Every structure is written in structure tokens, then in C-alpha cells.
N, C-alpha and C positions, 0 to 999 in steps of 0.2 A: 378482705376480699372486697374489691370494688367494682370489677367488671367480670361478668360470666359470658363467654361467647358460646352461642348455640347454633351450629350449622343445621339446616333443616332442608329436606327434600319433600316435605309435606306429607310423608308416609305416617302411617299409624305408629310406627315405633319411633320415628323422629318426634312426632307430636307428644307421645309419652315422655320422651327425654326432655322435650321443651318444658312441659308442665313440672316435671321434676326440678328442673333448673330454675324455673320461675319461683317455685315455692322456697328453694334454697336462696334464691336472691332476696325474696321478701324476708326470710329468716335473719339474713346477714346484712341486709341493707345495701345490696349490690345492685348495679344496673345490668340489665339483660341485653345483650347485642345478638339479634336475630341475623343470620347470615344465610342467603341462599344464592347458589352458584348455578347458572343455567348454561347449557352447552351452546357453544358457538354453532351457528347454522352451517349446513353443508352448502358451500358456495356453488351455484349453478348459473350465475351470470357474471359477465365481465364488467358490470356497472357497479362501481363502489357505492353509488348513492343507494341502490336498491339493498345492498347488503347492510349498510348503516341504518337505513329505514326499518329493515326487518329486526335488527338487534334492538333499536329503540322501541319498537312495538312490544317486544318480548319483555323488555325491561319495565316499561310503563305498566303492562299487565301484572308483572310480577311484584312490582312495588305496591300496586294496589291490593294485592293479595296479603303481602307482608303488613301493610297498614291495617288491614281488617283484623289480622291476628293480633297486632300490637294493641289496638283499642280493646279487644277481648281480654287480653292478658292484664292490661293495666286496670281494667274493670274488675277482674276476678281477684287479683293478688294484693294489693295494688303496688306497683313497682314502676320504675322508669324503663322503658323499653326503646332501643335504637334499632333501625332496620338498615340492612345492607344487602343490595341486589346487585350482581355483576356476572358477566360471562366469564366462564372458565371452569375450573374444577376445585372441589373443596380440598382434595389432597395436595394440589399444587399451590393454591393461594391462601390456604388457612394461616399459615405461618406469617404471612404478610398482614393479614387481618388481625391476628392476634397481637402483633407488634404495633400496629397503628392504633389499635383501640385499647392498648395497655391491658390486654386480658390477663386475668389471674388464673382462670380455669376455663377449660373447653369441655362442654357437656355434650355427648352424642348418644344416640341409640344404636341399635344393631338391626341390620337388614335381612330380609329373607324370612321364609317360612320357619326356618330353624335357626334363629339368631345365634344360639350358642355354637353352632358349627360353622356359621358364615363368617365369624370373626377370623376363622383360620383360612378362609378361601378367598382372600384378596379383596375384602369389602373395603369401602372408603374409611370406615372406622379403624380397621386394622392397619391400613396404610398410614393413617395419620398417627397412630400409636407408635408404629415402627421408626417414625422420624425422631422420636424422643427429645423434642425441643420445648414442649410445654405439657403441663399436667392435663390429663385427659380423664374425665369421669364417664365411664361406659355404663349406661343404664339399661338393664334388660327390659323387655317389653311389658313385664307385668309388675315392674317395681313402682311403688309409690313412696313419695317422700314422707319421712317422719324425722324429727330432730335426732341425729345419731347420738348414741350413748357409748358405743364401743366400736373402735376402728382396729381391725386386724391387719397388722403389717407383716406380711410373710416374707421372710428373707433367709438366706443362708450365707450372706456376707455382711457382717455387722459393721463394715466400715463404709460410710457414705461420704464421699469427698466434698461435696458442695452442700452448704446449708440450704441453698435455693431449692435443691432437689426434694427435700422433705418438708419445706415450708408450707406447701398447700395442705399436707397432712396435719402439720401442727396448727394451721390457722383454723381447719374445720374443727379439730379437737378443742381449741381454745374458744371458739365461738359457740360451741354448744356444751361446753364442760365435759367433753367425752374423754374417756380413757383410751390409750393406745395399748394394745397387746402385741408385743413383738413375738412372732410365732416362728420358730425355727425347727425344721425337720431335716435330718441328714441320714444318709445310709449308714448302716453299722461299719465300723472300722474292721479290718482283718486282724484278729488277735495274735497272728503269727508275726505281724509286722510291727516295727516301732511306732508308738503313737505319734500322730501328727501334733506339731505345736499349735497352741490356741491361736486363732486368728485375731489380729488387733481389732478393737472395736472403739468407735467413738459415738455410739448411740446415746450413751449417758449425757454427753455434751449437747446433742441435738435435742434430747427430750427432757432435760433436767427441769424445766419449768412446766411440764405437762404430766399429768397422772399416767403412769405406764407401768406395765408389769412384763415379765419375760416368761415365755413357755418353750421348753425344749423337748424334742422327742427324737429318738434314734430308732429308725425302723427301716426294714427293706421295702415296705409298701408306702413309699414316700407320698404319692399322689393321693391314695386312699386316706392316709393319715392327715394330710392338709384339709381335704374335703371334710373329714370328721371333725377336725379343729374348728373349721368354720361353723359347722352346725352346733357344736358344743359351746362355742363362745357366744352365740347369739349376736355375732357381729352385724352391724348395720352396713358397714362398707369394708370391702377388702382392698388393701393398698399394697402395690408392688412396684418394683423397678424392673421392667421387662428386659432390657437390653443388659442389665448389670448383674441380675441375680439368677442363677441358673435354676432356682426353684420354679421359675416360670416354665421351663422345659418339662418339669415333671407334670404340670398341670395341662399344657397345651401342646406337648410333643406329639401326641397322637390325637386322631380325629374321632375316637369313640365318645360315646355320650358321657361316660363317667368322668373323663378328663376335663370336660367343660360344663359339667352339670351345675357348677356354682353360678354360671351366667344367667341361669333362669331364677336365681333367688335375690341376690344382692348386688348392688352396684359395684364396679370394679374401678378403683383410682389408680390408673397407670401413671407413676411419677416420672419426671423427665430426668434422664441421667445427665443430659447436657442442655440445661434450660436456657431460654433466650435471655 
């Protein structure tokens, strides 16, 4: 892991995610890329010069803010920090930033008074995650970095087509000597029907050089079982492939507190099904 991209809007949740990412960068020897996108001004003049001047003033002020944050991070951790400030929106321009900076991981916080629910309500973080183009580590507002020892990979489809999809999970496991627990929960099959054939799996190929174990549960209470599995495993990070594995729907298909309670405890690594 060489470059960690951290979008920030200077909110408390974004700052917490930034410090989590900085500690992760220090532990892995990565560079931190701070990225702030400011909105284009509402144009009330026909004079292009006035618009450009206004944008330049915003960018100058914003760059000064980022430089101050950069100095503090480099003093506290110490790491190399790069700053990017530009007009636009994070959800629209982040892919361009990740490609340009050769980002290996994006780290973001959650916004709003109830971050667990806001991920379901069109937040920037959720919009970025839905794109599925790069790995995204979503950090709850109360999470603090500690070297991960157990990574819980929740899935119900044991076939992952692209090695690049699980590479960030493997990189984190390798960097910290962490174990991966492949956690699968499925609904019970109907005993009156013919059993379904076993689904093909290539997880052994992906994880052959990483310490890993398998946990399988069959229960009608899929969401509750997954949440209980997270608690019992003492996992430091939960990893999932949102667009590919329907287990995601069991956790986030409803907006009640139980379905997203895990968001207040451990970071979520959303792996990219179609990585850049």
C-alpha cells in the first residue's frame, strides 16, 4: 500500500477518518493524499474575470487550510502528506483523483448526526461506494486505529472473479499479520425441495498465502447472525463486496438501527467489484 486518498470536508467525522488513515499510513509506510472539493460558486455576473477571481480566492484559502492540516499530520504521525484542492464534487471527481494519484485505498467518514443511517440516505460516502471502482474504507465517527488482527470477510458468493478485488484485504492482512475469517450466512433450504449444488469457490486461491478460516451458518435470521458473528469474532475490520454479494442486502436493506448497528463499532472495507 503506497497511497491512501482521504477526501475531507473538514467535519468532525471526516477529521476522525483522516486521523485513522494517517495512523494506517504511518503503520504501512504509505503517503496520505488529502483531497477537498469545494462547490462552484453560483454565477451572478456576466464577467468571466469576476468568476475566476472568486474561484481563485476560494482555492487559495482552501489550500492554506489543507497546508495547516498537512503540517500537523506530518508532525503528529510522521508521514508524507500531499494536498489537493479543486472545485467540483467528491462523488464526481474522486475516481479521477484516485487514478491520477495511483491510490490504493480511499478512506472516508460518515456524515450527519446518525452516521449509521446516513450511509443509506445518499451521502457522499455511499455514492462513492456505489461506484464500485476502488476499495473504500468507511470509518465510523468513534473508531480509533489499532493494528488489525482479525478481518471479517462476509460473503455469500465464494467466487471472486478478479484478484484485484480482494487485493486490498490481502494487503492489510499481510501488513499486520492479520487473519481473515470468511463468514458465510445463508437462509435455510426447503427440505421438501432438491438440495442446491455447491457454488464454485476460488477463495482458497486468493487467500492461500494468508492465514484464514471459514465460518458457515444457516439461519433464518441472517442479519442478526451476521451482527452476532461480528461481535463474537472480535473483528477489527469488516470487509464486503457490496454490489456482488447479496449479504449486503441483509445488513443494509432496511433502515432500522439493528441493520446498521455495526457502523458504530468497526470500519467497513467496501471492496471494488470492478476495480480501476
